[in-house]
N, C-alpha and C positions, 0 to 999 in steps of 0.2 A: 748241586748247590741249591739252597733254598731261596726263597724270595727275600729281598732286602727288608730289613726291619725299619719300621717307622720310628720317628723320634719318640713318640709315646711309648712304643714297645721297649726301646732302649732305656728310657727313663724308668719305666716300671721294673725292668730287669735289674737296673742299678739299685733301685729302692729295695728290691727283694734281696739282692746281694748284701747291701748294707744292713738290712734287718737280720739276715742270717749270720752275718759276721759280728753282730753286736754294735755296728755303727748305725746311727739313726740320722735321719734328716733333721731339719730344724724342728724344734719342739715349740708348740704354742704354750706360752707361759700363762699362769693364772692371774696376771696383772697386765695393765696397759700403760702406755706412756701418759704423761700429764694431759695431752690433748686427746686421749682416748684411742690411740692406735694400738694394734696388737703388738706384743713383744714376743720375739722368737729367740731360741737358744740353739746353737749348733752343738750337739752333745752326743755322747755315747750312752747317756742315761745314768752315769755313775758318779758324776762330779757333785761338788758342793751345791751349785745352783739347781741342779736336777733334784737333789735331796730336799732343798729348801722349797722348790716348787711342789714336790710331792706332799710335803707337810702343809703347805698353804692350801692345796686342793683338799686335803683331808679336813682341815679346819673349816673351809668354805662349805663343804658338803655337810659337815656336822652342824654348823650354824643354820644351814638351810633346813635340815631335819628338825631342829629345835623350833625354828620359826613356823614350820608347817604344823607341828604339834600345837603350838600356841594358837595359830589361826583356826585350826580345827576346833579347839576349845572355845573360841569366841563364837563359833557357828553352831554349837550344840544347842538343842532345845533347852530353854530355861537359863541359858547363859546371860549374864548381865549385858545389856545393850551398851555399845560403845558410842562415843560421840563421832561426828563426821571427821573431826581432826584425827582421832585415834584410828578410825578405819582407813583414812588416807595414809597415815604413817605405816599401818600394816601393809597396805597395798604397795607402797614404795619399797618396803623391806622385802616383801615377797618378789617384787620385780627384780630387785638386786640379787636375791638368792637364786632366782631362776636364771638370770644372766650368768652368774657364776657357775651354776650346774651345767648349763649349755656349753660354756667355755671349757670346762673340765671334760665333758663328753666329747667335744670336738678334738681337744688335745689328745685324749686317750685313743679316740677312734682313728686319728691320723697315724698312730703308732702301731696299729694292728693291721697286718697284711690281710687282704681279703682272701679267704680260703679258696674260692673258685679260681681266682687269678693265680694263686700259688700252684694249684693242681694243673692248670693249663700250661704254666711255664715249665712244669716238671714232666709234661707229656702225659699226664694222667687225665682221664675223663673227669670233668668237673661235677656233673650231675648224673650219677649212675643209679638206676633203680635197683633194689635188692633182687628183683626178678630178672634183670637183664642176663641174657645168656642161659637161662633155664628154659627147658622145653616144657610145654604144657602137657599134662597127662591125661 
């Protein structure tokens, strides 16, 4: 009989089981409540709201990319100088785009099981050197 598992071990094993079976934990959505709190969705990743969230994430990242290209253009040598109000507007939009991108990264990152933890749960060594087990000659 092995050692009893901690609550964290049981939670991680449940998360891995849910991920392997297609069930996912709560998904961080790309929007917030009116007062700025995060929104979560309990989903298997296949429903209407999940598809809507995927689409919004794609739009957010695309808008961020376009804004970044615009900002780079304003900073190139010889570009027309902007007014303080225009630079402030750009800084505000870049801040919003960065917030969106970080939320997307967090949401997607939460849905990817860590490879090292998966390997440990399956009884495989997590970090094995290609030379382990080979004799030097």
